[in-house]
C-alpha positions in Angstrom: 30.8 -51.2 -43.5 27.4 -50.6 -41.9 25.2 -48.4 -44.2 25.1 -45.7 -41.5 28.9 -45.3 -41.7 31.5 -45.7 -38.9 30.6 -42.4 -37.2 26.9 -43.4 -37.3 27.7 -46.7 -35.6 29.5 -45.0 -32.8 26.8 -42.4 -32.4 24.2 -45.2 -32.1 26.3 -46.9 -29.5 26.7 -43.7 -27.5 23.0 -42.8 -27.7 21.9 -46.3 -26.7 24.3 -46.2 -23.8 23.0 -42.8 -22.6 19.4 -43.9 -22.8 20.2 -47.1 -20.9 22.6 -45.9 -18.2 22.6 -42.1 -17.8 19.2 -41.0 -19.2 19.1 -37.9 -16.9 22.6 -36.6 -17.8 22.6 -33.1 -19.0 26.3 -33.0 -19.8 29.3 -35.3 -19.6 33.1 -35.5 -19.8 35.3 -37.6 -22.1 38.7 -38.8 -21.1 40.7 -37.9 -24.2 44.2 -39.2 -24.8 44.3 -38.1 -28.4 44.4 -41.7 -29.6 41.8 -43.0 -32.1 39.4 -44.6 -29.6 39.0 -41.6 -27.3 39.2 -39.1 -30.2 36.4 -40.8 -32.1 34.4 -41.1 -28.9 34.9 -37.4 -28.1 33.7 -36.4 -31.6 30.5 -38.4 -31.3 29.8 -37.6 -27.7 29.8 -33.9 -28.5 27.0 -34.6 -31.0 24.8 -36.1 -28.3 25.3 -33.9 -25.2 27.4 -30.9 -24.1 30.8 -32.4 -23.7 33.9 -31.4 -21.8 37.2 -33.1 -22.7 39.7 -33.9 -20.0 43.2 -34.7 -21.3 45.6 -36.2 -18.7 49.3 -35.5 -19.4 51.2 -38.2 -17.6 54.5 -36.6 -18.5 56.0 -40.0 -19.4 57.1 -39.2 -22.9 59.2 -36.2 -24.1 56.4 -34.8 -26.3 53.5 -35.4 -23.9 52.7 -31.7 -23.5 52.5 -31.2 -27.3 50.3 -34.3 -27.6 48.0 -33.1 -24.9 47.7 -29.6 -26.4 46.9 -31.1 -29.8 44.2 -33.2 -28.3 42.8 -30.2 -26.5 42.6 -28.2 -29.8 41.0 -31.2 -31.5 38.3 -31.5 -28.8 37.3 -27.9 -29.3 37.3 -28.4 -33.1 34.8 -31.3 -32.9 32.4 -29.4 -30.8 33.3 -29.8 -27.1 32.2 -26.9 -25.0 35.4 -27.0 -23.0 38.7 -28.9 -23.0 41.4 -29.0 -20.3 44.8 -30.5 -19.9 45.5 -32.0 -16.4 49.1 -32.7 -15.6 49.8 -35.5 -13.2 52.8 -37.1 -11.5 53.0 -40.8 -11.9 54.5 -43.0 -9.1 55.8 -46.5 -9.4 53.5 -48.5 -7.2 52.3 -51.7 -8.9 54.4 -51.1 -12.0 54.3 -48.4 -14.7 51.0 -49.4 -16.3 49.1 -49.6 -12.9 50.7 -46.4 -11.6 49.8 -44.4 -14.7 46.2 -45.7 -14.6 45.9 -44.8 -10.9 47.1 -41.2 -11.6 44.8 -40.9 -14.6 41.7 -42.0 -12.8 42.5 -39.8 -9.8 42.8 -36.8 -12.0 39.6 -37.6 -14.0 37.7 -38.0 -10.7 38.9 -34.7 -9.3 38.2 -32.6 -12.4 35.1 -34.2 -13.9 31.8 -32.4 -14.3 29.3 -35.2 -14.7 29.8 -38.8 -15.9 33.1 -39.6 -17.5 33.1 -41.4 -20.9 36.0 -43.8 -21.5 37.1 -45.0 -24.9 37.5 -48.7 -24.0 36.4 -50.9 -26.9 35.5 -54.6 -27.3 39.2 -55.3 -28.1 40.2 -53.7 -24.7 37.6 -55.9 -23.0 39.1 -59.0 -24.6 42.6 -58.1 -23.5 41.3 -57.4 -20.0 39.7 -60.9 -19.8 42.9 -62.5 -20.9 44.8 -60.6 -18.2 42.3 -61.8 -15.7 42.7 -65.4 -16.8 46.5 -65.1 -16.5 46.3 -63.8 -13.0 43.9 -66.6 -11.8 42.0 -64.2 -9.6 38.6 -65.7 -10.0 35.5 -64.9 -11.9 35.5 -61.2 -10.9 38.7 -60.5 -12.8 37.6 -62.5 -15.9 34.3 -60.5 -15.9 36.2 -57.6 -17.4 35.1 -54.0 -17.3 31.5 -52.9 -16.5 29.8 -50.7 -19.1 28.7 -48.4 -16.3 30.6 -48.2 -13.0 29.7 -44.7 -11.6 31.0 -42.3 -12.6 32.8 -44.3 -15.3 31.0 -44.9 -18.6 32.2 -47.2 -21.4 29.8 -46.8 -24.3 32.1 -48.5 -26.8 32.6 -51.9 -25.1 30.6 -53.5 -27.9 32.5 -51.8 -30.7 35.7 -53.1 -32.4 38.8 -50.9 -32.3 38.8 -50.9 -36.1 35.6 -48.9 -36.1 37.0 -46.1 -34.0 40.1 -45.9 -36.3 37.8 -45.8 -39.4 35.6 -43.2 -37.8 38.6 -40.9 -37.3 39.4 -41.3 -41.0 35.8 -40.6 -41.9 35.9 -37.4 -39.9 39.3 -36.4 -41.3 40.9 -36.5 -37.9 44.6 -37.4 -37.3 44.8 -39.4 -34.1 47.9 -39.7 -32.0 49.5 -43.2 -32.0 50.8 -43.9 -28.5 54.2 -45.7 -28.9 53.4 -47.6 -25.6 50.7 -49.5 -27.5 53.3 -51.2 -29.6 56.0 -51.5 -26.9 56.3 -55.2 -26.1 57.8 -54.3 -22.7 54.1 -53.8 -21.6 52.0 -56.8 -21.0 48.9 -55.4 -22.6 50.8 -54.5 -25.8 52.1 -58.1 -26.1 48.5 -59.4 -25.7 47.4 -57.0 -28.4 50.2 -57.7 -30.8 51.0 -61.3 -30.2 48.5 -63.3 -28.1 45.1 -62.2 -29.5 46.2 -62.5 -33.2 47.6 -66.0 -32.5 44.3 -67.0 -30.8 42.3 -65.6 -33.7 44.4 -67.7 -36.1 44.4 -70.9 -34.1 40.7 -70.8 -33.2 39.4 -69.5 -36.5 38.4 -66.0 -35.6 35.8 -64.4 -33.4 37.9 -64.8 -30.3 37.7 -61.1 -29.1 33.9 -61.2 -29.4 33.8 -64.6 -27.5 35.9 -63.2 -24.7 33.6 -60.2 -24.4 30.6 -62.4 -24.3 32.2 -64.5 -21.6 32.9 -61.3 -19.6 29.3 -60.2 -19.9 28.0 -63.6 -18.7 30.3 -63.7 -15.8 29.4 -60.1 -14.8 25.7 -61.2 -14.5 26.6 -64.1 -12.3 29.0 -62.1 -10.2 26.4 -59.3 -9.7 23.8 -61.9 -8.6 26.2 -63.5 -6.1 27.2 -60.0 -4.8 23.5 -59.3 -4.2 23.1 -62.6 -2.3 26.2 -61.8 -0.2 24.8 -58.4 0.7 21.5 -60.0 1.9 23.5 -62.6 3.9 25.8 -60.1 5.6 23.4 -59.0 8.5 23.0 -62.6 9.6 26.7 -63.2 10.0 27.8 -59.9 11.4 29.1 -59.6 14.9 30.2 -56.5 16.9 33.9 -57.5 16.5 33.7 -59.1 13.0 32.0 -62.0 11.4 30.5 -65.1 13.0 32.4 -68.1 11.7 29.6 -70.7 12.4 27.1 -68.6 10.5 29.5 -68.1 7.7 30.1 -71.8 7.4 26.4 -72.3 6.7 26.5 -70.2 3.6 27.1 -71.6 0.1 30.8 -71.2 -0.7 30.6 -68.6 -3.4 28.3 -66.4 -1.3 30.5 -66.9 1.8 33.7 -65.8 0.0 31.9 -62.7 -1.3 30.8 -61.8 2.2 34.4 -62.2 3.3 35.7 -60.1 0.4 33.3 -57.2 1.2 34.2 -57.3 4.9 37.9 -57.2 4.1 37.5 -54.3 1.7 35.3 -52.4 4.2 38.1 -52.9 6.8 40.7 -51.3 4.6 42.1 -54.2 2.5 43.4 -53.4 -0.9 44.6 -55.5 -3.9 42.8 -58.6 -2.7 43.6 -61.8 -4.5 41.5 -65.0 -4.8 44.3 -66.8 -2.9 44.0 -64.4 0.1 40.2 -64.6 0.1 40.4 -68.4 0.1 43.0 -68.2 2.9 40.5 -66.3 5.1 37.8 -68.6 4.0 39.8 -71.5 5.3 39.7 -69.9 8.8 35.9 -70.8 8.6 35.9 -74.1 6.7 39.2 -75.6 7.8 39.8 -74.2 11.2 42.5 -75.9 13.2 43.9 -73.0 15.2 46.1 -71.6 12.4 47.4 -68.0 12.5 45.9 -65.1 10.6 46.1 -64.2 6.9 47.9 -61.1 5.8 46.2 -59.0 3.1 47.1 -55.7 1.4 46.4 -52.6 3.4 45.6 -49.0 2.4 48.3 -47.9 4.8 51.8 -48.4 3.5 53.5 -48.8 6.8 51.0 -51.4 8.1 49.6 -54.7 7.0 46.1 -56.0 7.7 45.7 -59.4 9.3 42.5 -61.4 9.2 42.2 -64.0 11.9 39.8 -66.1 14.0 39.3 -65.6 17.7 36.6 -67.4 19.8 34.5 -68.2 16.7 34.7 -64.7 15.2 36.7 -63.5 12.2 38.4 -60.3 13.2 40.9 -57.9 11.6 43.8 -56.0 13.1 46.7 -54.0 11.8 50.4 -54.6 12.4 53.5 -52.6 11.4 55.2 -53.9 8.3 57.8 -56.4 9.3 56.1 -57.7 12.5 55.1 -61.4 12.4 51.4 -62.2 12.3 50.1 -63.0 15.7 
């Protein structure tokens, strides 16, 4: 154990994060589930700045209301200036984990009063990198979670999960243990319980830290390429879309980021590396092929990216209609 204790380690992490990313913040919110990560974070955050706890009740478990109320009372007991329970309705789009996450972030965004601290740890980051590797969605997905992605703040990304658990014990707090975290029906639970321990055993330890370092390195590269793409965009933009010959002159990583940003600005959602490369082929491998369908923000329509007279353009079609 560090000589300053587990709570001291967390407080140092939070104070360092605040000084680096949100130095002018006068107050903040913490997303509190009642679990050990968010409970330890809430306790420490309340020592640093006036803190409001937001507890999202997904209603997915029979005792969710009791768990939420217990978390609310704990937040007040550790010094939060306010604590509220927000009840949400979880859909089914993208699977149960994705749907719950979407509902949670929407609620936190709607009710927040200042930056929102999230209890993601280094272990969560390692799991996220493995998920990205499995999806094969390119460097962006392997780059993991950003420490600061306004308004979301993750001050514990450099802290192991064991430290937050030990901090709760040090504070005399009983944290809720989410049964979903040990339910192997969920991909992240299987990564946590089976895959990471096996990798640690086979590779001799230090895997979680190595994955987190990989994510940090890739984020730096990705952010630089995103900056270069933003600089390149004015030179390839046309009134109706993007100029294919000008795009072709760009380095491939920059070109694909320009295309990605253009698609997102046009209403694309859930973009995959395969889709982006498909649109890129309209520039680099043009032979008169049809458009590429990508996810749309409108459920009853799909978004098509195609090439017409040397220009990449987008249009929408009702779901079920063939691409033109």
